[in-house]
N, C-alpha and C positions, 0 to 999 in steps of 0.2 A: 878511425877505422877505415876499411877499404871503401872506395867510392862505389856506390850502387846507382845504376841507371834508373831514373824514374820512369813512370809510364808514358811520359810525354817526350822523353829524350829524343826519340827518333822522329817525332813530328815537329820539333821546334827548329825553325830556321834562325840563323844568327840575327838577321834583320831584313825587313822587306824594303825594297828600294822606293824612293820617292815617286818614281815613275809608276810603280804598281799601285801605290796608295792613291795617286792622283787619278789613275785610270778607273779605279773602283769608285772613287768619289764622284767623278764625272758621270760614270755609268749609273750610279744610284740616283743622282739628281735628274738625269735625262729620262731615265726609265720610269721614274715616279709618275710623271704625268701621263706617259704612254700607257703604262699598266692600268692606271685608273680608268682610262677610257675603254681599255680592252676587256676588263673583267670587273663588272659592277658588283663587287662583293657586299659592300655596305656603302650606300651613297652618302656623301657628306660634302659640303654642309647640307643639312636637311633643308628642304625647301620651306620657306615661310608660308604659313597658311594665308590664303587670299582673304582679306577682310571683306566682309559684306556690309552693305548699308545697314547701320544699326537703326532699330526702331524703339518704341517706348517699352518693349518687353524687357523685364529685368533679366540680367544674366544669371545663370545657375552657378552656384558656388562649387567649384571643382578643386578638391584638395588632393595634391600629389605627394605621396610619401616616398622620398628617395631622390637621388641625383645621378643614377647610373644610366646605362644604355637605353633601357626601356623608357624611363622617365624623360630623358632628354629627347628621344625620338618623338614622344608624345608632345612635348613642349614646342618642338620645332614645326609641328603640323596642326596644332589645335587652333581654332578660330577664337581670338580673344574678344570678338564682338558677341560671341555666344556664351562664353564662360568667364566668370571671375576666378582666375587661377591663383591658387596659393600653393607654393612648394615648401615642404618641410623636410629638412635633411641636416644631420649633424655635420655634414661635409659641405662647404659652400662652393664646391667645384665639381665638374665632371672629370672623370679619369679615363684615359684611353688604355684600358687594362691589357689588351693584347701585346702592347709594347713594353709592359712593365718589367719583364726580365732584363731588358737592355739597360734599365736604370741601375741595376745591381753592380754593373761593372763599368759604367760610364759611356756606353754606346750612345745613349740618349740621356738628356737631363730631365729631371723630374718635372720642372716647370714647362717643358715642351709638351707634356702629355696631359696637362690640365687646362680647363677653361672655366672661368667663373660662372656659376649658375645664373647670376644676375644678368650676365651678358647674353644668356640664352632664353630669358623670359620672353614670352610672346607679346606682340603688340607694342604700343608706345610706352614710354616711361610712365608708370603708375597704373597701367592696365592689369598687371599681374604683380604678385608679391612673393618674396622669399623670406623664410624664417630659418635661421641656423639653430636648429634644435632637434632633439630626438623625439619621435612619436612613441609614447610609452603605453597608451591604451586607446582603444576604439570602442565607443558606445554605439552599436548599430541601431538601438531603439531611439535614442535621442539624436542620432546622426551627428556625433561630435568626436573630435580627436583630442586627447589630452597630450600635451607636448611639454618637454622640459629642456631648458638650456643646460647642456652638459659641458660647456666650454670653460676655460680657465677663469674668465671674468663673467660673473652673473649678477643680475639685479637682486634686490631684496627678496622678491618672489620669482624664482626661475621657471615656474610652471604657468601655462596658459592653455586655454581651450579654443579650438577652432570648429565652428559648425560647417557642415557640408551638405550639399545635395547629391553630389557624386564623389566617390572616394576611389583613388587609384593607389594600391599598395605595391610599391616597387622598391622595397628596402633591401633587396639582395639577400645574400646568405653568407654567414661566417665560415671559416675553415672548420672541417670536421676532424677532431682528434681521435674519435672512436673510443674515448675514455682511456687512451694510452697514458700511463703514468709518466710525468716529467716533460711532456710535450710543451705545454704552455710555459714552463719554467726555463727550458733549456734549448728549445728549437725556435727557428724563425719561420714565420709564415710569409707568403708572397701574394697578398691579396689587395693591399692598399699601398699608396705611395710611400707612407711612412715605413712600411715593411721593407720595401726595396731600398730606401735610404739607409735603414738600419743594417741591412745585409751589406751594403756597400761600405759603410763605416767599419763593420766587423771585419770584412775581408782586408781592407786597407790596414787596420790595426794588426791583424795577424801577419801580413807581409812585412810590415815595418818592425814588429817585434822579432820575427824570425830572422831579420837581417842584422840584428844587434850582435856585437862581438860576444863570444863566449857561450852562445846558445848551442847546446849539443845537437848533432845531426838528427838523432832519434826524436828529440823534442821538436825540432823544426818540421820533421815529417808529420808528426801528430798535429801540429798547429795547422799545417797546410793540407790536411785531409778534409775534403768537403763531402758531406753526405747529403744526398737528395732522396727524400722519402716520397715516392709517388712517381710513376712513369707515364703520367698523362701529358698533355701538351705543355702545361706550365712547368712541370718538373723537367721535361726533356728540353724545352727552350732555355731554361735557366742553365742547365748543364752545358748546352751548346754555346750560349753566350760566355759562360765562364771559360770554356775551353778556348774560344777565340781570343779571349783576353790573355790566357796563358801562352798561346801560340804566337800572338802578334805583339803583345806589349810587355809581358814579363821578361823576355830576353833583353829588352832595352832598359827596363826599369829596375829589375831585380835579377841580374844575370847569375848571381850565386845561388839562386833558389829554383832555377828553371827545371832541375831534375828531381826536385823534392816534393812535388805537388801531386795529389791524386784526387780523382773524382769517382765517387761510387753512387750508383742509382739503385735503389731498392724498390722493387715493384711487386705487388701482391698477385697480379695476374701472370699468365704464362709469357706475355710479351709486353714491351713498352708500346705506347700508343695503341693499345689493344682495341680502342673504338674505331680506329682507322682500318683501311684495307690491309689485309695480311701482307701484301707486297711492300707497303710502306713501313709496317712494323719491322719486317725483315731487313729492309734497306737501312732503316735507322739503327738497328742493332749492329749491322755489319759496319756501318760508318763509325759508330761509337767504339766498336772493338778496334778498328784501325787507329782511332784517335787516342786509344789508351784509356778510355772511360770504362770502368768496371760496372757491369750490369748484373744484378742479382734478382732473378725472377722467382715467383712462387715463394716469396719471403714475406714474413709479417714482423713488423717492429713491435716488440712487447714492452719495451721500457726505454726511456731516454734519460740518461744521466748527464752530468755536466760536460763530460768529455768523451762519452761513448754511448752507443745505442746497442741494445740487446736485440738480436735478430734470430728468428726461428724459421727453418725451412718447413713449409707446409706439407711436403711429401715425406721427407725423412725424419722430421722433428729434430734435426740437428740444430744446435744453438751456437751462435758465435757473437762476439762483441766487436763492434766496428768503431774504432776511434775516430774522432772528428774535431776539427777546429771550429767549424760551423755546420749546423744541421738545418737544412731547409725542408719544411714540411708542407707537402702539396698533395693531399690524398682525397680531396673531395669536399663536399659542402655539408654544413650543418644547418641549424635553424636558429632564428632569433626569438627572444621572449615575446615580442610583439606578434609574430606570426603564430606562435603557440597559443597566445591568448585569443587571437581572432578566430583560429580554428576551433577553439573550445566554445566560443560564443556562437559559432555557426553550427555546432553539433557535429563537427568533423572528427574522425579518429585521429589519434596522435601520430602525425607523420612529418617528414622533413619540410614539405611545402604545402601551400594552400591548394585545395582541390577547386578547380575552376571548370566551368562548362566550355562549350565550343565558342562562346562569345566572350570568354575571359572573365565572366561574372563569377564572383565567389559563391560557391554553393552554400545554401543554408542561411544566407543573410537576406532579410526582407527589408524593404520591398525589392523584388527582383530588378537588377539593373542599377542598384544604388552603390554597389561596391565591386571593384575589379582588382585583379592581381596580375602582374606580369613580371617577366625576368626570372631570376634565380629563385625567388620566393613563391613562384607559381608552378603547379604541376599540371601541364597541358598534355593530354594524351595524343599520341600520333594519329589515332583513328577518330578523334573527336569530330573533326569537320565532316567526316563521312557518316556520322551517326553511329559510330561503333561502340559507344559507351552505354552500358545498361542503366546507369544511374539517371541519365537523361530521360529514360523511358520507364522509370521504376513505377510511377503511379499507374500507367497504362498496363504494365506487366502484372502489377498487383491485382488489377481488376480481372485480367485474363486468368490468373492463377486461382482466384477466389470463385470457384465454380458454383458453390452453393450460396454465394452472395450473403454470407453471414458476417462479413467485415474482417475476417481473419483467413490466413492460409495454413491449413493443417498439414500434417506430414505427407499424406498421399498427394495433396495438391502441390506441395513444394517439390516432391520428386517428379511429378509430371511436368511442371514448368521448367525444371532444370534439364530434363531430357529434351524438351522442345527447344530450349535456348541453345543447348550444346551443339546443335547442328549449324547454327548461324553465328554464334559468338564463342570463339575459341577460348576466351578467358574463363568461361564456365568450366571447361575441361580442367583447368588448373585448380579450380575450386573443388571439383568432385574427384579428380585424380583417378578416373575410371572405376569408381566404387560401384558395388552392386546396390540394388534397391534398399536393402537393409541398412547398409552403411550410409546411403544418401539420406535416409531418415534421421540418422544420427547427426548429420551435418546441421540439421535444423536446430539442434540443441545449442550449438555454438552462438546462435543469434537470438535464441529465445530467452530474453532477459528476465521475464517474469515467470518463466517455468511453467506456462499453462499448456505446453504441447503444441502451440501454434504461433504464427508470426502476425503481428499487427503491421500496419503500414510502415511505421518507423523502423521496426525490426527487419522488415523485408527490404527496405531501402539500404539498411546497413549490410545485408547479405549481398546486394547488388554492388555496393561500394567496395566490398571486400574482393569481389570478382574483378572489378575494374582496376583495382590496385595492381593487378598482375600485368596490365597492359603497358607497353613501352611508352615512355614520355619523350617529348622533345628534349634535346640536350640543353644543359644550362650554359649557353654560350652568348657572346655579344651579338652574334648574327640573329639568333632567335629573339632575344630581347628587343633588338632594334625593329624587327618586323612586327612584333607584338605592339610596340609603342606606336608605330605608324598606322597599323590597322585600327587600334583603339581610338586614335585621334580622328581618323576618317569616320568611324562609326558614331562617335560623340558629336562630330560636326553635323552629320546627316540627321541625327536625332534632334539636335538643337534647331536646325532649320525647319524640321517637321513640326516642332512645338511652336515655333514662331508663325507657322502657317495654320495653326489651329488644332493640330493633333496633340492632345494632352499626354497620351501614352504611346509614343512611337515604338515600334518593335525593332530589334536589330535587323539590319538588311541582309547580312551574310555572315557565316562563321569564319573564324580565323583559320587560315591555311598557311602553313609554313612551307616556304620554298627553299630547299637546301641548295646553296650556291657553291658548296665545296668547303673543305677544311684544309688549312695550312698548318705546317709545323716547320720552324727553322731548325736546322741540324748542325749549324756551324760551318766554318770554312766557306762562307758565301754559297751554301747549298740549302735547299729547302725541299719539302715534299708537299704535294697537293693531291687530295683525294676528292674526286667529284662523284663518287658512287652515291646514288640517291638524288642527284641533282638533275635539272632539266637539260643539262648539256648532253650532246649526242655521244653515245658510246660509254664504255666503262673507262674513264680517263684517270690514270694515275701517273703523276709526273714527279721526277726528282732531278736534282742537280742545280747547276748555276742558272740555267734559263728559268727554272721555277723560282729561284731566289730573286731574279730580276722582276718577275711578275709579283712576287711578295712585296718588293719595295713599292711598286705601283699601287697594289691593293691597300696596303697599310698607310700609304700617303693619302689615299682617298678616305680612309677611316677617320682621319682627323676632322673634328666637327667645325673648325673655323680655318680661315686662311692664315690667321696668326699661328695656329698650331702647325699647319702644313709647312710654313716657312721655317719655324723653329726646328721641327723634326728633320727637314732636309738639311738645314744648317748643321745640326748635330751629326748627321751621317757624313756630311762633307768634312767636318772637323775631325771626326774619327778616322776617315780614310787618309787625310793629309798629315795630321799631326799625332794620331793615335789617341787612345782613351785617356781621360783625366783621372789620375790615381789619387788625387787629393782627398784627405779625410777631413771633412768639414761638418 
């Protein structure tokens, strides 16, 4: 048939000179250290806790579930003379997740982004322990964690139990499929290192198969169609990395295929990067349009088959089938069975993450301060530190509402307290929705489990929790988890020192306060975007372009948790700039 120009035909140069590659490599290497000092996005390596002189007091047993950003930040700051630390995780390494999209096309190697957990344990060898297993159940009464070895090689009895004095749940969150049929069978996730390696193998297989003699052009185009579901940072950065591979490496490696590749991004919201400043979303969309990347907004994927996805426009209800060779699914976070079981034991409603207070303590688990949650599996409200959550004051509010002091809140008392709270707590308005007094009385029925026409203390707390659920939460990002881990380590250290000084029940010193230091997104072509709205930096700062990409190199160089990681990542960037990406399928 007649030759058809592909979406990248105008953007692909025959080959970049060695001089351009070398200049980029040298710039990336030099700017890494400069950017790290200029913009402390996430400090690394984390400072080791200062060991104090040990005395005869026994160390408390601290069990940490998980090996992600929050867990590692805690490990790097906890005092091993105060706590006997045990880490439980089915993954025996820490993963630098923000750089994971680069693994899919060979920008960086998988080994460069991981660091063994055992190398990150606090104190001297033997001061802390690591167990490669999955936590399957928590008994808050007995204060034990039941664990199971889920690796390929297991002992005769793969299960064991760990006792704890303090528990930190930092198990993360799996991808959310929203129940869409076919996603788990036919799409690829981009959450773990194995996911990135799997995508890299699939892409290499597709390119090699499409290069074989006798493959029709129509079949080649279907094979080389990449569908990205989700226009958040992960989906956008994967699309950008893939486009850079197509622009910089495909003309050299697969010259016959350079005009037959397409990338489509499907986003449910009105814009990609919709959590960023509107200017960044617009800039990203304009750049993707210039690069030939197709963006479909206000679309919902209703089904994923082996070689196509069914997509529906949310406004017009128009349906279409989009073919793909590989589909990458990146649409948000779900929940784990462990988190669900802990929430049930704590009497929390069924939600994605564990409800925690302003000290990161899991609500509903006694005694108070025995269990914490952080990272993607914790729901920390933005207004928590300022005392903006009703649930933290539920007992006091119940006493205020119970005017006749009969131990329950009747309909009139409930209406009065809602009207009072509505003036100071905007989340109450989302619960009442401007209802008249008669309708407000009906709201009580929603929480009146025993149907006696009034609310007891437990039912009243559930009403306050329902109102708080409408509050905005901190984003599920590495930056948030890192700050939570550092905060909790300092709090536990302070409490440990207080106990050694004779205070048996030390109280938390201050609530967790998240300091937003900005959000990055790489857009390909050595360009990135930075949004610092909501950060302590002066002014409303939005930056795009090559200069921002230079800063990105420095920030993500500083993200690496060890000098070994830093060296390997810089070497990968240098190799990519000088010799191009490695297209081997291994």
